N, C-alpha and C positions, 0 to 999 in steps of 0.2 A: 107373330110372337111378341108379347109385350117386352119392352125394354125396362130394365130395372135401374132406377136412379138411386145411386148410393149417396145419400146426403151425409157428409162426414163433418160433424161439429168439431171445430178445432180452434186453436189460437195459434198464430205465429208470434212467438215471444222473443222479440229482440231484447237481449239483456241490457243493452245500451246502444245509443246511436246519437241522435241530436239531443237526447236526454242521458242522464247518468244512470249507472247501474243502481244507485241508491233510490232514485225515483222509481225505477222499474221494479225494484224489490218490494217497495211498499204496496204497489198495485198488484204485484204477483201474489203476495200474501192474502190480499182480499179476494183475488180472482180464484185461487185454489179453494178457499173456504166456500165460496159460492158454488163452485163445481161439485165439491163433496156433498154439500147440502142438496143440490139439485138431483144428483145421481141417486142419493140415498132416499129421497122423498118421492121419486118418480121412476119406478121400475121399467116403465116403457121408454125412458130415456136410456137406450141400451148402451150407448158408447159416448165417450168424450176423449179426444185425441190431443195430448199435451205436447205437440210439436217435436216429438221424438227426442226430447232433451231430458235425460234423467236428472241433470243438475237442478232443474226447476223444483223437483220434489225434495232433493237434498237441501236446497236453500230453505224451503218452507219448513221442513222438519227441524232445522236448527232453531227456529223460532217457536214452533208448535209441536214438540215431540209427542204431546198427548194425542195427536191425530195420526200417529204412525200406523196404528192397527186399522183405523178406518181406511187409510190409503191402501194398506196392504190387502185388505179384503177386496176392495174395488179393482185393484190391479190383478190380483189372483183370479178374479172372476172374468177378467178381460174387458171390463167396462171402462176403466180408466187406463188408457193406452200410453205407455211410456217406453223409452228406449228406441233405437239402439245407441244413439249418440249420447255423450255426456253434455256437450254443447253443439250447436249447429255449425260444424266446422266448414271453413273454406276448403277448397279442393285443389288449389294451385300454390298459394303463397306459403303455406306451412309445409313442414317436412312429412315424408312418408310415415315415420315413426309417430309423429304427432297424430296423424289420422288413425293409425292402428291403436294407439293407446286411448285416444278419445272414444273409439268404439269399445275397446276393452273395458274401460271403467264405466262407460255408459251402460253396457250390457250387464256387467257385474252388479251395479247398484240396482238396476231394474229387476234383476233376478232375486235380489234380497227382498224386494217388494212382492215377489210372486211370479213375475213374468216380464220378459222383454220382447218387444216387437222385433221381428227379424226382417225388416224392409228398409232398404237404403233410401230413406225419405230425406230429400234435400230441397226444400220449397223455394229458397231464395239465394243460395250461393251462386256465384257468378261463373257458371260453367261446371263441367264434370270432367275430372281427370281421366286420362285414357286407361290407367291401370286400376281404377277403382273397382271394376267388376271382380278382379282377382282378390282384392282385399275383402270385399263383401263376401264372396263365396267362402273364403277361409274362416269367416265367422258364422257360416251357416246361413248367410243372407243371399238368396237367389232371386231377389226382386228389387227393383229400384223405381222410385217415384219422385219426379222432379219437374222443375219448370224451365230453367234457363240453359242455353248452350247449343240448341239445335233449332234450325228454322224449317219452314214448310217446303223449302226447295230441296232439302235432304230427307225429310220425313213427312209424309202426307198424313199419316195416321197417328193416333195417340198411343197405340200399343206397338211394341216392336221387340226384337231380340237385340240385346246390346252385347257386342263382341269386344272384349277388352284387348289391350295391347298384347297380352300373352296368348290370347285365343279363348280365354274364359268367357262363357256365354251365360247371361242371366236375362230374365224377363224384365222389360222396361215399360214404364208408362209415363208419358209426358203430360203435365197439366198445361195445355197449350195457351190458356188465357190467364194463367197464374193461380196461386193457391187461394185467392180471394174471390174467385169468379162467382161463387154462389152465396156470397156473404150478405148481400143487401136485399133480403126478402122485404117486400113492401109491408108497411104496417097495416094497410087496409086489405081485407080479404078480397075485396072486389078487384084488386089489382094482381092477384096471384096468377091468374091464367095468362094475363098479358106478360107478366114477368117470365114464366116458364117458356112461353112461346118465343120470347125474345132471346132467352139464354140457351135452352137445351138443344134446339136444332143445330147450332154451331158445333156443339160437342158431339152430337149424334152423327153429323156429317163426317167428322174426322175419325170416328170410332169404327173399328172392324168387328166389334162384338156387341152383345146385347146388354152388357153391364156398363154403366156410365158412372164415372167418378165425378162427384159434384161437391167440391169443398165449401163448407159453410163456416168461414172464419176469416180473420184478417189480423193485422198487426195489433197486438195487445187487446184484441176484441173480447169482451166478456161473453160468457155462455148465453146463448139464446134460450131462455127458459120456456119459450112457447113453441119450441121446435116440434114437440110431439103433436101438439094440436095442429100446427101448420102442415105437418106430414099427413095427418089424417084428412085434412081438408084438401090437400093436393090430390090424394087418391080419390076423393069424392068427385072433384071437378074434372079430373083427367083420367078417364078409364083406359086410355091407350098406353099408359105407363104405370109401373108400380114404384112407389116411392117408399124407401125405407131409411131409418136412421142407421148408419153403418160406420165402419171403421176401415182403415187401410187393409187390415188383415182380412176382414170379411169380404171386402171388395176383391182382393187377389184370390181368395178361395173360390169365389164365383167365376172369376176370370179364368182360372185354371181348368174349370169344368168345361169351358168352351174350347174345343180343339180347333184351333185356327192356324193357318199358315201365316206367319207374321214377317214383315220386312226386317232386314238386318241393318243395323247401324254399327259402325266400327270405330273403336278407339276414342280419342279425345273429342269432347263436345265443347267447343269454345268459339261459337259464332253468334253474333248479335243481330241476326236478320229480324226476328220477330220480338225478341226480348233482349234487353241490354245485358252485356257481360262485362262491361267496363274494362276493356282490354289492357289498360295501363294502370289499373289499381294496384298493380304489383309494386309501383314506386311511390304511391301516395304516402305522405309522411315518412320519407325515406329514413329518418332518424329512428323511428319506431320499428320499421322493417329490419334495420340493421340490428337493433336490440333483440328482436325476436329470433333472428338467425343465430346470434351469439348465444342466446339462452338454449335454444334447441340443440345446437351443435355441442355445446359444453355438457349438457345433460346426457345426451345419448353417446357421445364420443369419449367423454372423460368420467363423468360422475358414475354412470352405471358400470362400466367395465372395472374401474378401480374399486368400486364398492363390492363387486363380485370377487375381485382378487382378495380383498380383506376377508370376505366370507369364507373363502377357501382356507385362510389362515386361522381364523379364530371363531368361525361359525356365526358371525354377526352381520346382518345386512339391513340397511335402513329403509325398509319397505315403506313405512308411513311418511318418512321424510321425502322420499322420491315421489311418492304419490301426491304429496302436497305441492311439490314443484310443478308436476305435470298439470295439476288442476288449476294452478295459477295461469299456466300457459294456455290451458283450454278456454279459460274465460276470455283470453285475448285472441284465441283462434276462431272464435265465432265470426261469421262472414263480415259483419260490419266492423267488428273490433279489429280484426287483423287487416281489413281493408283500410282502416284508419279514416273512413269516410264519415267522420263524426264531428261533434262540436269540440272546441278546444278543451272544455272542462272534461269531457269524456276521455279524450286522448291523454289528458293529464293522469287520469286514473289508470289508463293502460300503461303509461310510462312507469307508474309506481309499482304495478304488478311485475313488470319486467325487472325492475330494480330489486324487488323483494325476491323474485325467483332466482335471479343471478347471485344475489347475496347469500341466499341459503345454499345454493350450489357450491359457491366458492368455499364457504365455511365447512360444508360437508366434505369436500375434497380434502381440505387442509386437515380436518380431523381424521379422515380415513388414512391419509398418508402418514400422519403422526402416529396413529395406532400401529401401523406396520413398521415404520422406521425405528421406533423405540424398542422393537423386538429384535433388531438386527445385531448380531454378535460382532461388535467393534468397540474400541475404546479411544478413538481419536477425539480430540476436543471439538474441532470443527468438522462435521460430517454433513454430506449432502446425499440425498437419495433421489435419483432420477427415475421417474415412473413412465412406463410405456403402456398406453391404454389399448394398443392394437395387438392382434394375435399374430404378429410376425416381428422379427428382429428389426431394429431401426438404427440408423445413424442420422445425425442432424443437429441443427441449431436449436438450442433451448433458451428461451428468454425468461429471466426471473429477477426478483428483487430479493437480495440476501444481505445479511449483516456480516461485515467483514472488519478486521482490526485496523486496516489501512488500505491504501490503494495500490499496493504491490505485494503479491503473494503467489504461491504456486498451488495449482489444483492438480490432483492426481487421482486416477482411478484405483480400483482395488487390486490392480496388477502392478501398480507403481508407475504407470505411464503418465507423463505430464499432459494435461489437457489444455488446449488453447481456449482463451476467453478474451472478452473485451469489456471494459467498463464503459458504459454509455453515460451514466450519471452517478454522482456520488455526493452524499450529504452527511455531515457530521451530526450524529444523533447521540453522542456519548452521554450528555447530561440526562436526557430523557430515558434512554434504554437502561443505563446502569442504575439510575435512581429507581425505576420500576422493578428491576431485577432484584434489588435488595429489600423491597417491601414485601417480604414473604409471610410475616406474622404480625398480627395486630399489636403485639407488645413491642415490636421493633427489636426483639432480642436476636443476637447473632453471635456465634463463636468468633473469637478474635482472628483466628486463622482462616476463617471461611471466605473472606473477601479476596484472598489471593487467587481464587479460581476465576476471577473476572479480569478481562483485558483492561488496559488503561484507557483505550479509546474504542468506540464502536461507530462505524459508518454504515449507512444504508446505501447499497449499490444496486443499480439496475445493470444487469450484465447479459451478454450473450455468451453462451458456452457451447462448444462443439463436442458432442459425445458420440461414441461409436459402440455398436454391438450391444445395445440395450435389449435384454431378452424379451421375447414375445409375451404379451400380457404379463409383464414383470417389471423388475427394477434392477438398477445397478448402483453401487456405492462409490462415492467420491469424497476426497478429503482436501481440506485447505491447510496449507503450511505457511504460517505468517512470517517465519524467519528465513525462508528461502527466496532467492532472487528468480523471478520468472523469466521465461524466454519470450514474453509477450512482444509481439511485433505490430506496431501501429504507426502508420504514416498518414499525414494529412497533406494534400496538395491540390492543385487545380487541373490535374490531367483530365483529358476529355474521354477517357474510357475506363471501364472496369471489366474484370473478367474472372472466371473460374475455369474449371477443367472443361466445361461444356460450352460456355458462351463468352463472347466478347461484346459488350454493350457500349456503343459510342454515342455521346451527346453531340448532336448536330447544332449548327448555328441557328437554325430555325426552331429550336426547342423541342424538336422531335428526337426519337432515338433510332439508331440502327443496330440490329442484332445480328451478329455473325455466329452461326452454328459451327463450332470448330470440328465437329464430327463429320458433317456433311459438306462443309465449306459453302453453305448456302447463306445468303444475306437477305435479311428482312428489313425493309426500309419503312419509314413513316409509322413507327410504333409509338404507342402511348401519346396520341394526339387528342387534345381536349376540344370538344365542340360545345359551344354555348348558344342557346337560342331562347326565345320567349316561350312562356307557357300561359296560354289564355284559358286553361282548363280549370278544373275544380278538384275536389277530394276524390272523385270517381275516375276522371279521365284526363290524361294529357291531351291538349289540343293546341296546335300552333296558332299564333296570332294571325289574323288576316293580313296584317302588315308586320312582318317579322324582320329581324336582322340577325343573321347567323355569324358568329365569330369563332375563331380557332386560336389555339395556343401558339400557332405560328406568329401571331401578332403580340403575344405577351412579352414583357420585358424582364429578363433575368436581372435581379438586383442583389444577388448573393449566392454563394454556394461553395461547396468543397467536395473533394473526393477523399474517401477514407479507405485505407487498405489495412486489413487485419488478417490474422490467420484463420478467422472464422468466416469472414465475408469481405467483399468489397462493395462499396456503395457510393452513390451520389446523394448529397443533401443539397437541394436546390431551392432557392426562393425566387418568386416571381411577383410582379404586379401586372394587372390586366385592366384595361379601360373597357367598361361594359355599360350598356344602357341601365339607368337607374330603375326604370319600371317600364310597363307596356307603353305608356305615352311617349317616353323618350325613344323607345325602340321603334315605334311607328314613325317618328321623326328622323330616324337613323342617327341619333346622337349617342355618344359614348362618353358621358361626363362622370361616371362613377368609377372610382379606383378600388379594386379588390386585390387582396394578396392571397397567395397560396404557396404551399410547400410541397415538393415532390421528393420522395425518398425511393430511389431505385437500387435494388441490391441483388447481387448474385452470391449465393452461399456455397461453401465448400461442398463439392460433389452433388449439388442439387440441380436437377434438370429444369428448374423454373426460374424465371425472372420475377422477383418480388417487387411490388409497388405499393407505397402508402402515399395517399394524397390528403393533405390537411388544408381545407379551403375555408377561408374566412369570409363567409357570405354576407355581403352588405347591400345586395340589390334584390329586387322584388320580381316575383312571377316569372321565373325562368327555369331552364333545365340545363344540367351539365352532364355530358356523356364523354366517354373515352373510346377512341377507335384504335384498331390494330389492322394494318393493311396486310393483305396476302396476295399471292398470284393464283389463288384457287378461285376459279369462276364458278361459284356454287349455284345450284338450283334449289338446294335445301340446306338448312342449318341443322346441326345436331345439338341437342341439350338433354340433360338428365331430367327425368320425371320420377314419379313414385316408383321405386324398385326397378329402374331400368332407364333406357334412353329412347328418345323420340326424334324423328326427322320431321321438320316442318318446311313447307315451301317458303322461299324467300319473298314471294309476292302472292297476293290472293287474286284469284281469277275474277272476283267481283269488284276489285278496287275501282275500276273505271265506271261501273254501272250501279253501284250500291245506292246512290241517291235516287236514281230514276226507278229502282226496284223497291224503294221504300224501306230500306234497312234502318234499324233504330240507331246504329252507329257504324262508322267506317270499319271495314274489315282490315285494319292495319295489321302488319305482321311484326308488331312489338310483342314479344312473347315471354312467358315465364320459364324459369328453370329452377333446379334445386341447388346446384353448386357450380356447374360449369356449362360452357357453351363451346362449340367447335365448328370449324370448317374443315372439310376433308375431301381429298380425291385419292386416286390410286397411288400418288407419289408424295403426298405431303398432308400434314395436319397441323393446324394452329388451334390451340384451345386456351380459354381464359377461365380461371377459377376465382370465385368471389367469396369474400366474407361479408359482403354488403348486400345491396339490392339485388333481387333475383329476377332481373329483367334484361332482355337483350333484343337487338335487331341486326339483321344482315343488310348492309348498305353498300353504297358505291355504284359507279356506273355499270359495272358488270357483276355486282353483288359479290365482291371479293373482300369486303372489309367487315370485321366484327365490331359491333358497337354495344358497349355496356352502359346502362344507365347508372349514374352515380347518385344523382338526386334531382328532384324537381320541387318547385315551390308555387304556392297559390294563395289567394286571400279569401276564398269563399268555399263553404261546404258544397254548394251546388250553384251552377250557372246555366242560364238558358242559351239556346242557339249557338252551341259551339261548332267550330268548323268540322270536327270529327264526330260530333254528336248533336245533331239538330233537334229542335223541339224543346220540350219542357226541361226543367232542371231535374237532375237526379238529386235526391236528398232535399235539403231545405235551402232555398236561395237567399233567405233572409239571414242565415247564420254566417256571420263573419268568422274567419279563422286566421287571425293574425299570426298565431303560433306556427301555422303551416308555411309561413315564409322562411322559416328555418334560419333566422338571422343569427350569426355567430359561427363558430368553428364546426365544421363537419369533417369527420375522418372516414376515409374509404380505403379499403385494402383489397388487393386482387393479385393474381400471379398469372404469368403467361408461360406456356410450354410450346416449343417448336419441334416438330418431328418430320423426318423424311419417309414416313410410312402412312398407310391408310389407317383409318380409325380403328378397325377391328384387329389390327396387328399391334395395338398399343394398349396401355392400361391407364387411360386418362381418368376414369372414374375412381380407380384405386389411388391415383395421385391426389385427386380432389379430397378423397376421404382422409388421407394422411395430412393434407394441408389444413383440414378443419379439425384435426385430432392432435393437438400439440402435446408433446411430452411435458410432464410436470416435475417440479423440483420441490423437495421439502428439506429444510435446513434443521439439523439437530445440533444444538449447542446449549450448554447448561444454563447460561443466563437468559435464554428465551423461555425456559420453563418457569415462567413468572407471570406477573399480572399482564404482561404484554400479550401473551397467548392464552392465559389462564393456566393455572398449575395443574399438572397431571401426575399421578403416581407412575414412576418408571419401574418396569418389571425388574425384579431382582435377578432373574435368569433370562438371558437373551439367547434365543435358539435359532433365529433365522440366519441364513448364510448372507454374505455380502452381495451376492448376485443370484437372481433366481427368476426363471420364467415359469408361468403356471399353465399356459396353454398356447400352442402354436398351431395355426391352421395350415395344413399342408397342401391345400388347394390354392394355387397362385392366381387363378382367374376370377373367382367370385369376389364380390365386394361385400364386406360385412356391414349390415345396417344396424344390428343390435347385438350386444354381448352383455348379458346381465343374468342375475339369478331369476329363476322361475318364480312367479307370484305365489305358487301353491306347493311346489315340490322342492326338495333339496337337490336342485340341479341347475345347470347352466342352460340358458336359452340363447341360441346362436341363430341369427337370421341373416341369410345371405341372398344375393340376387345376381342375375346375369346382366352385366353392364354393357353388352355389345349389341350391334345392330343385327348381324346375320349369323353370328357365331354361337353355336350350341356348346355348352360347357359340360364336360364329363365330370360327374361328382360321385363316381363309384368309390373313390378313395375317402369319401366322407361317410360311408356306410357304417364305419365303426362307432359313430355316435349312436347312443342308445335307440332313440326313436325319432321319427318325424311327426310333428304335431301341427295342428291347426293354430290359428292366431289366438285362440283361447288358451293355448299352452297345455291343454289337457287332452283333447281328443286326438287319438293316434290316427295317422293316415299312412297310406302306402308310401314307402320310401321311393324317391325318385333316383333314376340312374343318371339323369342329365337335367340341365336347366335350359329351356328355350329362351328366346328373346323376351326380356321383361319378366321372366318368371322368378319367383322367390321361393325359398324353402326355409322352414323354421325347424330347427333341430334341438332336441333336449338330451343333455348328457349329464348323468347322475354325478353328484359331487364326489362320490366314493371312487369314481374313475380317474380323479386327478391326483397327480403327485404333488401334494401340498406340504411335504416335509422339508 
């Protein structure tokens, strides 16, 4: 039987990389024009595949809207293949909700054009997430086509069944030699036979079926206008095969007709045996990774739930604004962009998008809170509304910047209880604020008695406030009384310990910390120890120098510090200087001539089971890596971390670490791994976990693998380098491209928190703690002089109907973790997405059956309700807005 060779014309379109998106755009516009003309003029050119990125068409149509109907016709006919992605997303560094929304908006836009491909096509992303099959399947995608992540030691064939972390099974096909394998057809017809005999047998040898996927494209490659003629000539010179111009959809249709028993591959695919996965790209340009996480967390954990709260109150929801934020983040979520393996110019563009996305998010949240707060029935002059974006009641520390009349006042809740607070910083802004407040009309007219409503002085204060019982997905009201004397209790001293109800944290002479768990009387030594070493890598891979020098904070010198005791928290504020090698040359010579300074703030908050840490490192040295370690008595064989919609266990060492070079791996199988928000070590009697607001990268280290190590940042000077210790051979990217910005000179701020427990992982709620850690409560201040040019003037409702304290939705299942809480895109309903955050524990969710329907990730298709959630399983629920008590 003849084999069918599916020649798939395509382009892999990097929106940016060693070039900027502006350069890419100019060429994209020309490329699509050429593709449209070719397809329209040659009906035998049956298909062209546009890299599964709907955004490419959206970008084009912004410039040439007159071509929309031409595109729509070709897409509807299935000839111009688009979707399901909006951009070609990374599948480890971004959040689970980013991947879901990327697919959602990608499919939605493609469908407006007439059709979206439903194949999980990932030609160049650096590995495949373990729970991706479940995400695909919920969008009606039951096939995956990719290149990187699995080697020929685990998969001998190109076709297989891929079983995801939760057990979801889809059909998978690997492009074992890349998405560009069939790109270089010879110009001379005389070389065609030689070409196919050199290329096709390798694919046929790996294939279990008679249909062979042969991709004809490359990075930014223009359409091959002669492909129809080439295909005809191939059929003429090679009667043993049938050559057709095809598409991924047509290929999989043919593949499904062949009933074959296929091998099974399980879970995460993140090995670089035959193709590089750049195992430490998770920490490249750590400053931008931190911004990505900040934007993603704020959007899903604060913007969307608070926007839904407002929708329940007045029926208004900012769909378009939120979509615009997501699309900015999707531009940065593309595999090269989020990898930050780019030129400095490109990374500057990425920074700007994060800045813009976060700025829109902040202003949208302020406006949303303002629209709610001004409807609350109260008449105090200084009022504050604390918003809780999570669907359960909360106590905790809230950080905010507020305007106050002076530095001593009383805060009370709506029950009259005095609220503890601490002023961290305060600045007199009277002249600016009061001047702005009085500029209300162009004529400068004002009633004589009107100025009496303004205070004599106004200070901007950064404060910590401790609040209690803030309702689920709701708010509570607080008031400031300037004429009352507060009970504020604040001491500054040099004591060597801080404590709350749960922990006592001791500062040791060697600059490490000891943590005593008061509940279990267990002591944890050698906590928060910094490790610094060289980085001879590039924008793709961390790689230690061949001549390294490793230093620890045991050797740093404390040059200042104080201990602060308040009713909200207790904390150390400590300043250090540290002598480090200036660069790789000094490091090789074992010299430490460069002085750097850094600040460590360690705090324990009232009733909080976490130790909070902020590190501000003034980086003045080159090409190095900074990590922080936490020692435990847990001798682990596996580390635990969160992944998309669940958790994953990974071995602390790779079986091939000693033989990878002799076996010809493209890079070392180091066990520096990604996470979403936390990493943990656990046994039957204890668990230590670390939650991060920064880089999502960790390693389990130590003589007996009993220490957790979190990457804080790493720096380097080139986009790509050759012959790295961990990645031999050619450079990834462009070795000529210098990246001085990637040395990250200046201040770098990293934040994380540690939790210590005397129970095994599945008996704890670590993922739920991490969710709360990344979902801070918000404060809005309502005072008359701020309704001015400072914030823009808004009309205040004449009738205020909202109560002083209100919760709009409380989730009564205590085990699931909420991934999304927002308004449905198309229905007047809430979308609530939850997942199982445990290793082996199944969650009963029968108490969630009262929610109207269970839906797929498109938020429309109804699916059978689940009674329980297995390991790594998620559920998306839709609850009609009429079912909420919004009075």
